N, C-alpha and C positions, 0 to 999 in steps of 0.2 A: 440338458437338453433329456424331455422324457420318450421314451421309448416304448409308446404304449402296445409293442407287439410284444408277444412270448416268442421265446426263442425255440421251439419248438413247431414254427410255423413258419418257413420257407418264402421268401418275398421274392419279386422280379425286384429290377434296379429301379421301374417306371415306379411302383408301387412306392421303395423308400422314399423318392422325390415328391410324390402326388400326396406323401404326408403331412409334409409342412403345410400341404394347403389345405388340407382337407378342414380342418377347426372354423378358419377365418371366412370361408367358403361357407359353412355349411349354418354360419349364424347372421353374417350378415347379407347373401342372397332372400333368405327366408326373411328377417326382416325385412327389407328394402319390401319384398310381394306384401307384405302383412299389410305394412303402411300405405299402397298406391291400392293394394285392393280396400280398405277400409274407408279411403277418403273415397272412392268411386262406386265403392257395391253396399257400402254401410254393411254395418255390426255384420249383420246373419250371414250373409252372402260372403261378405269380407272376410270372415274365418273360415269360412269353407274353401274358397278359392286358395286362402294361403297354407292351410292343412295342406290340402292338396299336393299342393305343392312342395312345401317342407317334406312330406313325406316319399313323394317323387322322386327329389336330391339326395332324401336318405336309401331309397332304394338303390338308384345308383350308382353312389357310394360304396355299399355293402357287396355288389358286385364289383367293382374297380380293385377295390383298395380292402378289403376284408382284413378286420383286425386277426379273425380265428375261423381259418377254412370251415371246423366243426362246428361252426355257432351258424351252419348257412340256415337260411328257413326253408328252402325244400326237403330240408330231412329233418325238419321237426314234428314229432309228430304230433306236436299239442298247437300247432300253427291254426289248424281252427276254433278250436276251444278259446284260442286268445283272440283274435280275430269279434270273437260272439261276444266275450265278457267287457273288449275293449268299447264294441258298439252300444251294447246295454248299459254301461260306465258312461260311455260321454251324454246319452237318451237322457239315463238318468238326472244329471248334472242340468241337464239343459228344463228339465220337467221339475226340477224343483228351482231352480231360478229365476222362470216368470210363476211358478206359485210363491214363493218368498216375494217378488216387488207387487203382484198384483194382493194375492192378502193380505199372509204375515208380517210384512213392511206398512204398510196401512196399520194394523190393529197395535202395533206394537209400539209407533209413530203415535198415536192416539192417547195412549196408555201414558208416552213419556209425557206429552202434551199436558194432559191431565195434572199428573201430578209434579209439572213444574220442573221438572227434567229435559224442555225442548230445546235448552242449550247442548243438549247432547248430538242435536242431527246438523249441527252448523258449524262442528268443531273443525271439521278439513279447511286446510289452506287454502281454499280458491284461490286464491288474488297469487299463488305462486306461481313461477314461468310452470307450462306440461310435463316438463323435463323432469323439474325437482318435485314434482307429483307424483311422475311414474315411478321415481326412483322411493321415494317414502311407502307410498303402497306398496310396491315391491318388498322392502325392508320388512312393514308389520306381516305380510303375507306370508311371506319366506318364516318369521318369528311364530305366527300361530301355528304354520305346518311342521314348524320344527318337529316344537312339542308332542302336535297330535303323532306324527310320525317314530319319533322316541316313546312315546306312552305306549305304541304299539308295541315295541318291540319289548319293554322294561317292565312291561304291566301285564301277568298270567292271562286275565279273562278278556283281554282285550288283543294278545297275538293270533287267534286263531282266525280273525277276523281276512290279518295281512297275511297269514301262509300260503295264499293263492299265487299274490305276487314276489311271493321269495321260493315259491317249489318249483322251481326252472332248473335243465340243465345248462341251458344258454340263453344268449342273450341277445338280441335283436331289435329292430326297430320296431316290431310288433310289441315286445312283450312289457312297454311302460304303460300301456294301457291295458293288461294283464291284471287286474282291479277287482275283486269282489263289490259287487254292486253294494253292499251294506257299508263297503271301508270308504267308497266314491262317496255317499250319502253322509258320512263323519266330516269327512274333507270339505263338503261343500258347507255344513253348518259349523264348523271351526273357523274358516277363512272370511268367507263371503259374508256372511250376516252381518258383523262387526265392523266390517269395510264402510257397509250399504248403510247402518246406525250410523258411521262417524262423518257421514253425508260426501263420500268420496264418488265423484261423479264418474258415471258408466260410463264415460271414453275414455278416463284415466282407469278406474278399475279392468278394462278392457285388456291391456298390456299385462297385463300379471300375467292371463292365459295364454296374449301368445307368446311371453317368455317362457312361459312349460311348454309350449306346444313345439318352441325354436331350440330348447334344450338335446342336444341329442345323448343326452345321458345313459340308454338302452342301447345305443346303435352300436353294432357289428362293424365300427369303420376304425381302420389304422388311424392313427396320427402321434402328431410327433409333436410334444410343446413345450417352450423354455417351463422351469420347475415353477415361474413364480404365478403363468397361468391358473395354475390347480388351487390358489389359494384367491384367483380374483371370480371365480366359475367352478360351480360341476362337470366337469370334463366327465367323460367314459372312467376310464382309466380310474378317478376317485371313485364311481360309482360302482363301480365293479368291485371294490373292495368291500364295500355296503354288501350286495348276494354273496361272499364270500361264506363256506361254513363254517369259518370258524369263526367261533362267538365273538370273538376279541375285533374282530374286522366288522362283523354284522351290525353288531353295535357300536355302530359307529357310522360319519359321513350321511348326516338326517336327511338333508338339506334338498333340494330339488334342484336351482337355480341356483343361488349365489352363499358360498357355505362359510358365511360370515359368521353365522350364529353357530356351528360347529366350532370354528374356530374359540370364539367367546366362553363356552361352554364345554369345551377342553376334550370334543366327540372328532376333532378332526385327523384323519389319515391320510398322509399324503404319501403317494402313489411310490414316489422318487424309492421311500425309506419303506417300503410296507408292500408286501406283495399275495395276493390271494394267491390260492393254490387248487381250487374247486368252488364254482357255486352250488348256491342251493340249501338243502336244510336238512343235517345230519339226520336220519332215521324215519325221512319225511313219510309219510301217511297222507298224503293227499293223494283223491281217487282218478284215476286216469277217465274218467266219464264227466258229462258235462253236466249230469242232473249231484251226480256225485260233490263235483265241487261246486255248486250251488249250495248245497245244504255241508260242506265240510265246516264253516263257521260253528253249525250249532254240532254237529257231531263229532267232533275234533278228540274229545276227551274219552268219547265211544270209540274211538279211529283209533285211538293210541294204547287200550284195554284191547283191544283186537290184535294192536300189534303183539303186544306183550306177550298174549296168549299163544299164537301162533310160533312166534320164539320160545317162548316154554316148551310146547309141544313138541318142538323141531329139537 
């Protein structure tokens, strides 16, 4: 069994018991709510209702059964900046989705048809049962996102746009959306257009977004899980390793929902055999103010030089 709670944090007996049920509750209840919300309200409102329910459930369990007490939101000095970045990233993705569907998809489709590549638009196996289509869609999206995420870490000129997400001293439910708007746009263009151009129906693709919203990978919630679960889904314990300051762990566990691509490409680290010490970035130079954070990807190496100069003068 995996005990996701650090030894330095005391827990009550009730929290020990609750930790065995947190994972199944946090996965199944939001999925049920999303399913019925999409059926009743349609995609737009349905996603909103499901997201509000999911965040409310995370907040409740972070209060009832926290993974670490020193990671609580009420003492997080970057909380409002996190909320701003999350709101900006979500709004940006919605705008890009609408723009692509209305403008870019039409132009690309016409170009494919004119060059006799129209078969690309009908490659999707629409005759498959919906659950199998969702699994295929999720596997493709996760594969594309895996390499996007890995390149952000392993390519020096891409790393600055990803630093905001890793420049944290704690993890909780509002940290997952703490992503720079440029990175959010990159994630959209890497994952969404290929699936749409393959002919993936919107009612199938929407479940990729649902899967990412349901996964409590950044939540500050204590979970006690069998070891095999970490091979099937990206649990908080798996993702905590990815946020480690130790580069050997930081450059691992790139997946968002399914760890299969980490396993296939040899970047998976199991939380039972590997343990993070602290999270964040060594010699972090991310500004504390919001304007500085928005400009950081463009100033990253200047910030590095400034830090080196201050250390030299010291």
